[in-house]
C-alpha positions in Angstrom: -68.6 -61.2 197.9 -71.7 -61.9 195.9 -73.2 -65.2 196.4 -75.1 -67.4 194.0 -78.4 -66.5 195.6 -77.9 -62.8 195.1 -77.1 -63.3 191.4 -80.1 -65.6 191.0 -82.3 -63.0 192.8 -81.2 -60.4 190.3 -82.0 -62.7 187.4 -85.5 -63.3 188.8 -86.2 -59.6 189.8 -84.1 -57.3 187.7 -83.0 -59.1 184.5 -86.0 -58.3 182.3 -86.1 -54.7 183.4 -82.4 -54.2 182.7 -82.6 -55.9 179.3 -85.5 -53.5 178.5 -83.5 -50.5 179.6 -80.4 -51.5 177.7 -82.5 -52.2 174.7 -83.7 -48.6 174.8 -80.1 -47.4 174.8 -78.9 -49.8 172.1 -82.0 -49.9 170.0 -81.9 -53.7 169.9 -83.4 -56.3 172.3 -81.1 -59.0 171.0 -78.0 -56.8 171.6 -79.3 -55.9 175.0 -79.9 -59.5 176.0 -76.4 -60.4 174.9 -74.8 -57.6 176.8 -76.8 -58.3 180.0 -76.0 -62.0 179.8 -72.3 -61.3 179.3 -72.4 -58.9 182.3 -74.1 -61.5 184.5 -71.5 -64.1 183.5 -68.8 -61.5 184.4 -70.4 -61.0 187.8 -70.5 -64.7 188.4 -66.8 -65.0 187.4 -65.9 -62.1 189.6 -67.8 -63.7 192.5 -65.9 -67.0 192.0 -62.6 -65.1 192.3 -63.8 -63.6 195.6 -64.1 -60.0 194.3 -66.6 -57.6 195.9 -69.4 -56.0 194.0 -71.1 -53.3 196.1 -74.3 -52.9 194.1 -75.0 -55.8 191.8 -77.7 -54.3 189.6 -75.7 -51.1 189.0 -72.6 -53.1 188.3 -74.3 -55.3 185.8 -75.9 -52.3 184.1 -72.6 -50.6 183.8 -70.9 -53.7 182.4 -73.8 -54.4 180.0 -73.7 -50.8 178.7 -69.9 -50.8 178.3 -70.1 -54.0 176.3 -72.8 -52.7 174.0 -71.3 -49.3 173.3 -69.4 -50.1 170.2 -72.3 -52.1 168.8 -74.6 -49.2 169.5 -72.5 -46.7 167.6 -72.5 -49.0 164.6 -76.2 -49.7 164.7 -77.2 -46.1 165.1 -74.9 -44.9 162.4 -76.5 -47.4 160.0 -80.0 -46.3 161.1 -79.1 -42.6 160.6 -77.7 -43.4 157.2 -80.9 -45.1 156.2 -83.3 -42.7 157.8 -84.9 -45.4 159.9 -85.3 -43.2 163.0 -88.3 -41.5 161.5 -90.0 -44.7 160.2 -93.0 -45.8 162.1 -92.3 -49.1 164.0 -94.6 -52.0 163.5 -94.3 -53.3 167.1 -97.9 -53.5 168.0 -97.1 -51.4 171.1 -99.5 -48.7 172.4 -98.9 -45.4 170.7 -97.6 -43.7 173.9 -94.9 -46.3 174.4 -93.9 -46.1 170.7 -93.7 -42.3 171.1 -91.4 -42.6 174.1 -89.3 -45.2 172.4 -89.0 -43.0 169.3 -88.3 -39.9 171.4 -85.5 -41.8 173.3 -84.1 -43.1 170.0 -83.8 -39.6 168.6 -81.7 -38.4 171.6 -77.9 -38.3 171.3 -76.5 -41.5 172.7 -75.1 -40.0 175.9 -78.4 -38.3 176.7 -80.3 -41.4 176.0 -77.9 -43.5 178.2 -78.1 -41.0 181.1 -81.9 -40.9 180.9 -82.3 -44.7 180.8 -79.9 -45.3 183.7 -81.3 -42.5 185.9 -85.0 -42.7 185.2 -85.7 -46.3 184.0 -83.2 -48.1 186.1 -83.5 -45.8 189.1 -79.8 -45.4 189.5 -78.7 -42.3 191.5 -77.0 -39.5 189.7 -73.7 -40.7 191.2 -74.3 -44.3 190.1 -75.2 -43.0 186.7 -72.0 -41.1 186.5 -70.0 -44.2 187.5 -71.8 -46.3 184.9 -71.2 -43.8 182.2 -67.6 -43.2 183.3 -68.1 -39.4 183.6 -68.7 -36.8 186.2 -71.9 -36.0 188.2 -72.0 -32.6 186.6 -71.9 -34.1 183.1 -74.7 -36.5 184.0 -76.8 -33.6 185.3 -76.1 -31.6 182.1 -77.0 -34.6 179.9 -80.2 -35.3 181.9 -81.3 -31.6 181.6 -80.8 -31.7 177.8 -82.5 -35.1 177.6 -85.5 -33.9 179.6 -85.8 -30.8 177.4 -85.7 -32.8 174.2 -88.1 -35.4 175.5 -90.5 -32.8 176.7 -90.5 -31.2 173.3 -90.8 -34.5 171.4 -93.6 -35.8 173.6 -95.5 -32.6 174.0 -99.2 -32.6 173.1 -99.9 -29.7 170.9 -103.6 -29.0 171.4 -105.1 -26.6 169.0 -107.3 -23.9 170.5 -110.8 -23.8 169.1 -111.3 -21.0 166.6 -114.3 -18.8 166.6 -116.6 -19.3 163.6 -118.6 -16.3 162.2 -122.3 -17.2 162.4 -123.5 -13.9 161.1 -125.5 -15.3 158.2 -126.6 -18.5 160.0 
């Protein structure tokens, strides 16, 4: 059983990180905050009933993502329809952070979700599969595709210097 101190510890140590990760999946900080808060409440309610949660951060991440999935589909359908994914955000964030955010936003939802759970929230491949409700093999496949897409999207394309003819100089 989870006690009050464990949940409060999560709120102190993991809440902001999880909200940030869910926001990367959902595309909305407000939606992420709502989903994580609902998941924390669900954990508290489960604890009050005496139910056991083995890994609180992973459980809350799973519940938050499950609660935000339908909203994510709607939000991203609207964005695609309006062509917002290519618009430059005016967030005031450093360019590399914006590039990563934009590259993640361009991934298909399942790839983005797998990458955020595995790499930003440090869930194991098995925990990621559980959170996504899929197999480990599917997670590995989604992660491989996500890494390939992100590598291409974030690649620095340096131009090689060209030789200049100085014959008449």
